[in-house]
C-alpha positions in Angstrom: 6.2 25.8 -9.7 7.9 28.5 -7.6 7.6 28.6 -3.8 5.4 31.7 -4.0 2.8 29.8 -6.0 2.5 27.0 -3.5 -0.2 26.9 -0.9 0.3 25.4 2.5 -2.4 22.9 3.5 -3.0 20.5 6.4 -3.5 16.9 5.3 -5.2 14.2 7.3 -5.1 10.4 7.1 -8.5 9.0 6.3 -10.0 5.5 6.0 -12.2 5.7 2.9 -13.9 2.6 1.5 -13.9 2.4 -2.3 -14.8 -0.2 -4.9 -11.8 -2.4 -5.5 -11.5 -2.1 -9.3 -12.0 1.6 -9.2 -9.2 1.9 -6.7 -6.9 -0.1 -9.1 -7.7 2.2 -12.0 -7.0 5.3 -9.8 -3.7 3.8 -8.5 -2.7 3.0 -12.1 -3.4 6.5 -13.2 -1.5 8.0 -10.2 1.5 5.7 -11.1 1.3 6.8 -14.7 1.6 10.4 -13.6 4.2 9.6 -11.0 2.2 11.0 -8.2 0.5 9.8 -5.0 -3.0 8.6 -5.0 -3.9 11.4 -2.5 -2.5 14.0 -4.9 -4.5 12.6 -7.8 -7.7 12.5 -5.8 -7.2 16.1 -4.6 -6.6 17.3 -8.1 -9.7 15.5 -9.4 -12.0 16.8 -6.7 -10.7 20.4 -7.0 -11.4 20.4 -10.7 -14.8 18.9 -10.3 -15.8 21.4 -7.6 -15.2 24.1 -10.2 -17.2 22.3 -12.8 -14.1 21.5 -14.8 -13.0 18.1 -16.2 -9.8 17.0 -14.7 -8.7 14.9 -17.7 -7.7 15.7 -21.3 -8.3 13.2 -24.2 -4.9 11.5 -23.6 -5.7 10.8 -20.0 -9.3 9.7 -20.8 -7.7 7.2 -23.3 -5.3 5.9 -20.6 -8.2 5.6 -18.1 -10.2 3.5 -20.7 -7.2 1.2 -21.0 -6.9 0.8 -17.3 -10.6 0.1 -17.0 -10.2 -2.7 -19.5 -7.2 -4.1 -17.7 -9.0 -4.1 -14.3 -12.4 -5.0 -15.8 -14.1 -1.9 -14.4 -17.5 -1.7 -16.0 -19.1 0.8 -13.6 -20.3 4.2 -14.9 -21.5 7.4 -13.2 -25.1 6.0 -13.5 -24.1 3.3 -11.0 -22.7 5.7 -8.4 -25.7 5.5 -6.0 -26.8 2.0 -6.8 -23.8 0.0 -5.5 -24.3 -2.8 -3.0 -21.9 -5.2 -1.3 
């Protein structure tokens, strides 16, 4: 990517609570792509805000593998029903 294509942003540090196994899958995916967790999350959110899927079939397969490894059995249907 050339310098003219880049956009300057201001990033802030945040303390976000997230389900433990979900975080492990996200970290594993970020590591697989050799990127930071923050960069991965920004990319996911920007895609979803435009109604686009952030992952191709290869990435979805990798995510399925990571979900098995970390025993993540949650789905989108669980998103508003989680308790501690």
